[in-house]
N, C-alpha and C positions, 0 to 999 in steps of 0.2 A: 696040899701045896703049902709051902712054908712062907712065912712073912718075908724072908730074905728074897725068895724068888719073886714074890709080888713086887717088892721094891725095885728089884733089878728090871723086871718087865716094865714097870711104870717109867723108870728112868730111860729105858731104851725108847719107849714110846715118845717121851718128851724130846729126846734128842732127835728122833726121826722127824717129829713135828717141826722142831726148830729148823732143821735142815731144809725140810720142804718149804717152810715159810721164807727162809732166806733166799732159796732158789727162785721162788715166785716173785719176791721183791726185786731180785736182780733182773728177772725177765721183764717186769713192768718198767723199771728204770731205763733199761735198754730200749724199750718201745718208745718211751717219751723222748729219749735223746734223738732217736731216729726221726721222730715227728718234728722236733725243733730244728734239726739240721735241714730237713726238707723245707720248712718254712723259711729258713734263712736263705737257702739256695734260691727259692722262688722270689724272695724280696730282692736278692742281688740281681737276678735275671731281669726283674721289672725295673730296677734302678738303672741297669745297663741300657735297657731299651729306652727309658726316659732320657738318659744322658745322650744317647745317640740321636734321639729325636730333636732335643734342644740344639745339639751340635749341628745337625742338618739344617734346622731353621735359621740358626745364626749364620751359617755359611751361605745360605740362600740370600738372607738379608744383606750380608756384606757384599755379595756379588752384585745385587741390585743397586746398592749404594755406590759401589765402584763404577758401575755402568753409568749411573746418573752423573757422577762427578766427571767421568771421562767425557760425557756429552756436553756438560757445562764448560769444561775446559776447552773443548773443541769450538764451542760457540764464542767464548771469550777470545780465543786465538784468532778466530775469523774476524771478530770485531776489531781486534788490535791491528790485524793486517789492513783492514779497510781504513782505520784511522791513520795508520802509517802512510797509506797511499794518498789520503787527503792532505796530510801534512807535506808530503813530498811535492804534490801538485801546488800547494800554497807557497812553499819555498820557491818553486820554479817561477810562479807568478810574481812573487815579490822580487826575485832576482831580475826578472824581465822589467818590472816596474822601476826598480832602482836604476837599471841601465838607461831607461827612458828619462828618468829624473836627472841623472848625471848628464845625459846628452842635452836636455833642456837647460840645465845650469850652465853648461859650456856655451850654448847658444846665447843665453842671457849675458854672460860675461863678455862675449864677443860684441853683442849689441851695445852693452854699457861702454866698452872701449870705443866703439864707433861714435856713440853719443858724446862722450868726453872729447873726442877729437873734433867733432862738429862744434861743441860749445867753445872749445879753445879757439877754433877758427873764427867763430862769431865774435868772441871777445876781442881777438886781434883786429878784426874788421872794424868793430865799434871803436876801439882805441885809435886806430888809424883815422877813422871818420872824425872822432872827436879832435884829434890833433890837427887834422886838416881844417875843421871848422874853426878851431881856435886861431889857426894861422890866417885863415881868410878874414874872420871877424876881428882879429887882434884882441880877443877876450879869452880869459880862462873859463873853464866850465862853471866854477862857483860864481864868477862875476856875471856870466851870462844868465845863470839861474836867478841871481839876485836882481839883475836888471829886469828879467821877465816878470818876477814877482812884483816888483815896484810898479811896472806898467799895468799889471792886472789889478793890483790894489788901488792904484790911482783911478783906473777906468771904472772899476766896480765898487769903489769905496762906499758910496751912498747906498747901493743895493745891499752890500754886506752888513752895514750898520743896521739898516731896516730889518733885514732878515734875522740878525742876532737879537734885536729888540723883540721881534715877534716871537722867536723861540723862547726867550727868557720869560716874556709875559705869558705865553701859552703854558709853559711848564709850571710857572708859579701858580697860575689859576688852576691848572689841573691838580697839582699837589695840594693846594689849599682846599679845593673842592673835595678831594679824596679824604683829607684829614677831617674836614667837617662832616662828611658822610659817616666816617667811622665813629666819631664822637656822638653824633646825633643818633645813630643806630643804637649805640651802647646805652645812651641815656633813655631812649624810647623803650628799649627792651626791659629796663629796670626802673620804671617811673613810680617807685613806691613813695607813699606819703610819710612824713616825719612829724611826730608830735613832740613839742618841747617838754622837757622834764620840769616838774614842779618841785618846789622846795618843801612842801608840806604834804602830810598824809592824814586823812580823816578816818577815825575809827568810830564806828557806831556803838552806842551803849544802850541797853534796854530801858533804863530808868535813872532817875536822879539819885536813887539810893546807891547804885553802883558807882556813880560819879563821886559821891561822898566817901565811899570806901577807898577809891583810888587816891583821893586827896589825903585821907587819913587824919588822925588826930594831930592838929597843929601843922598839917602839911608833911607829916613824917613819911608817908608812903610815896607821895609824889616826888619828894626829894630823893628818896632811895631809888626810885625808878629812874629819875634823870641821871643820877650818878652811875647806876649800873649800865644804862643803855647809852649814855652820852648824847641825849637829845633833850629838847625842851617840850614839855606838855603844856598846851594852852587850853585851860579850862575856863570857858566864858559862859555867857548866858544862853548860848545856842543849845536848844534842847536836843538830846539824843546823840551827841557827838563830842569827841575830844580830838584836838588837833595835835599831831606830832610834827615838830619843826626841827629840821637839821639840814645843813648843806650836804652832808654825807648820806647818799642813798642807802648804803649798806646799813648804817646805823638806823635809819628810818624803818627799813624792812625788819630788822631785828626787833626794834621797839614795837612795831605793829603786831608781829607774831606773838611777842611776849604779852602785850596788853590784851590781845584777843583771848589768849589762853588764860590769863588772869581772870578776865570777865567770865569765862566759861567755868573756871574752877571755883570762883567766889571767895577763896581764902586769900585775901589781899593783905600781906604784911611783908616787911623788908626781907626776911629770909626766903619766903616764897617768890618774891620778885626777883631776887638774885638767881634762884634756881631756874625759873622760867626764862630769864634772859639768856642764861647759858644754853638751855635747850634750843632757844630760838637761834642762837648763833650756829649751833650744829645743823639745824635745819637749813639755814641760809647757805652754809658750806655745801650741803648736799645739792641745793638748787644751783650753786655756782658750778659744781661738777657737771650736772645735767646740761646746763646751758652751754658749757664748753664743748661737750660731746655733740650736742645738737648743731652747734655752729660748724664744727669740722665736717660733720656728716652732710650738712646742707651744702657746703662748698666742695664736697668730694675730695677731701684731704685726709688720708688715712695713715700717714707715716710719721705723725708727730708723737713725741714723748708724752705720756699721760700727764706729766707735771706741766708741760707747756699747755696742754688742753685745759687743765684746771685753772691756770693763770688767765687763759683766754676767757674762761667763764666769769672771772671777776669783773671783766669789762661790762657785763650785763648791768652792773650797779654803778657804772662810771659814765659821766656825761662830759661832753666837750662842746662848748658854745651852745648848750641846750640840746645837743644831739646825743642820743645814746651811742656810746662808743662801740659796743658789740654789734649793734644793728648797722652802724656806719661801716664797720670792718667787713661784715658779711656782704653788704651792698657793694663795697669796693672790690671784694673778691670776685663777685659776679661781673662787674664792669671790666675789671682787669682781664678776666678770662675771655670776655667778648673781644676786647681790643687785641689781645694776644692772638686769638684765632684769625682776626682780620689781617694782622701783620705777619703771621707765620712765626711768632715767637713761641717760647716754651709756656704753654698754658698752665701747667701744674705749678711751675715756679712763680709765675705772675700771680696766680690766685693765692698761693701760700704766702708770698711776700705781702700781698695786700691784706690778708687776714690778720697777720701778726705785726703790721706796721706800727700800731699803737699799743702793743702789748706792754710796753714800759709804763703806760699810764695806770696799769693795774697796781703798780708798786711805787709810783713816783712820790707818794706821801710817806713812804717808809725807807726808801733808798735815795742817796744823793745822786745828782746828775740829771741831765735832761732825759725825757722819756725815750728818745732815740738811743742814747747811750745805755740806758737801763735795759731797753729791749735787746740791744746787741749782746749785752752780757748774759741776759737770760737765755737767748737762743744758743749762744756758744756753750754755756754751762750744760745745757741739756741736749747737746749733740745735734742741733738742727743743721740741715744742709747749708754749706757755705754760700751756695747760689741764692738761697732764700734770704740770708742775711744781707748779701750784696744788693738784692732787689729792694729790701725794705728800708735800708739805712739812708737812702737819698731822698725820701719823700718830702723833707723840709729843706733840701738842698744844703744840708750840713756837710754832706760828703759828695764828691763828684760822681756823676753817672758812669758806671762801669759796664753796664749791660743794657740791652733794650728793655728787659723786664723791669729794671729800675725806673726807666722813663715811664713805662706803662703804669707802675704803681703810683708814681707822683701824679700822673695825669688822672688816674682813677680817683685819687684823693681830692684833687681839685674839682672833679665832676661831682662827687658825692657831697662834698662840703660847700661847693659854690652855687649849687642850684637854689632857686628861690625857696625860702621857707625852711631850709635845712638847718640853719644855725642862728643862734642869737648871741652876739658878742658880749652883751651886758651880763648875761648869765655866767659865761666863762670867766669874765673878769671878777665877778662877785665870788665865785667858787675859789678862784685863785687867791683872792684877798683873805678869805676865811682860812684856807690852808696855810698861808703865810703867817697868819695870826697864831694858829695852833703850833706851828713849827717853832716860832720865836719863843713862845712860852715854854714849850717842852725842853728847850735848851738850858733852862735854869736847873741847877742841882736841887734834889729833894722833890721835884715835881713828879708825881706818880702818873697823872693823866690830866688832860685838859680838853674842854669842849667849847667851841664857839657857838653861842646861842643868840637868839633874837636878831637874826640877819646880820650878825657880826657886831651888834651893839653891846654884847656882853661876852666876856671870856670867863668861864668857870673853871677854877684850878683846884685839883685835889693833890695834897702833898702827903709825904710819908711822915707820920708824927714822930717816929723815932729819930729822924734826921734833922728836925727843926723844932724850935720852941715857938710859943705863941708870940713872943716879942720879935723873934726873927721872921715869923710869918708876916707880921705887919710891915717890916722893912722890905721883905721880898715883894709884897704886893705893890709897894711904892716903886721899887726898882723896875718891876715889870711894866708898870704904867709909864715910867720915864722912857724905857727902851722902846715901847710901842710908839710913843710920840716921836722918838728920834728916827726910827727905822721904817715905819710903815706910813702909807698914805691912805686916808680914810675920811669919809664925810662924817660930821658930827662928833660924838664922843663915844668912847668904849668903856663900859663898866667892868672893872677887874674884881672878881669875887674869888677869894682864896679860902679854901676850907681845909682846916686841920682837925681831923676826927680820930679819936682813940677808941678802938672797939676791942672789948675783952670777951672771949668766948670760953665757956666751961661746960662740961657735960656731967649730969648727975646720973649715976648708974646704980 
């Protein structure tokens, strides 16, 4: 067999194998295609069955819902029909009632007409009767009435006079007794004791060494303290104490705090004195605020502006006729509230008016005018109720009484100030004289500040050195003394001490 034959046979075999392979591949592919089509048909059948099932369930649910809605609609229709029947019955009842009312109204009109006719008939009869009586008596109705009254008055004149006198007397006694009961009850319910204010404060010191430090070399420290605090320090042979003297209680308290702190600190020299005096002033201002808040809280008044409350607190350091003004005002507020309760007046207005009636005294040494006028301006400026201002402004009868609360405040002031032991007139006159002395001196130009010392027997004046020379200071001291002699009344003599001091401060850094 030749090579060509072998190659041909091999090629034929390859072609035959390739044809058989292709045929087999086609047969396998057709088999897979039939399997996929079968799966797809099965899935479509299952989907159709599922869709049919869902459709059936939805149809069933919709039918049930429709049945439920029809049932509810049927019930509501029934309820509507029942309501409609009730309304129809109610309308019929109202129509019937309206007919009855109309009928009764017609009957009333007929009766009113009958009554009018009867009244007119009676009036005509009375007129005819009066005319006949006037004709018979030969007197008119007014003349007959006057004649009758004269006869009765003449016959019972004495009895009427006695009766009127008894009524007047009984009413006066009753009203007087009622007024006394109200006042006595108010006083008895608030019978607090009052201690007169002193013009000096005693500060204890541990030993005489501290006393020497307070005096300082050639009295330098004590002079610096008196100048800064505006008081007089009395250092005598009494062991263990120094006396602070001033008519102004605020100054005394500032001086007391500053002196006690100096003693605790131990470093007593002019710069430290000025520093501690300023700190003491801040502490006193804090006390003033607290006292004002305590006063309004105790009196049950909560609608005041905080600035009014602070000014009320200043009254804690103010006295009037030896009586503490803040305590006097609180006492008045309680009394006014009690009286207002008894009389049926506005308790809140009466108490508030009583509490602030002397608020002007907190600033009367700084502002011109009477303490009543100053108080009115303060309350108006800080928005106080106009009724409170009306109640407080008449307590010294400077203004007419406009409300019952104004009368109550004036009465409470008289009760609080007039009871035994409440006031001392001599102390008030003394304080007034010292204030007038300081005011007169402060009116001079170049005066920086001034303090009345030694119960008014000395006025110590500090001037601004840049505004006045030493020669002019001597002339000013003489002018002040002459003006005091001309304008003020005082016992004995007053020593005028004018101090012109130049102070230079530098810092080494």
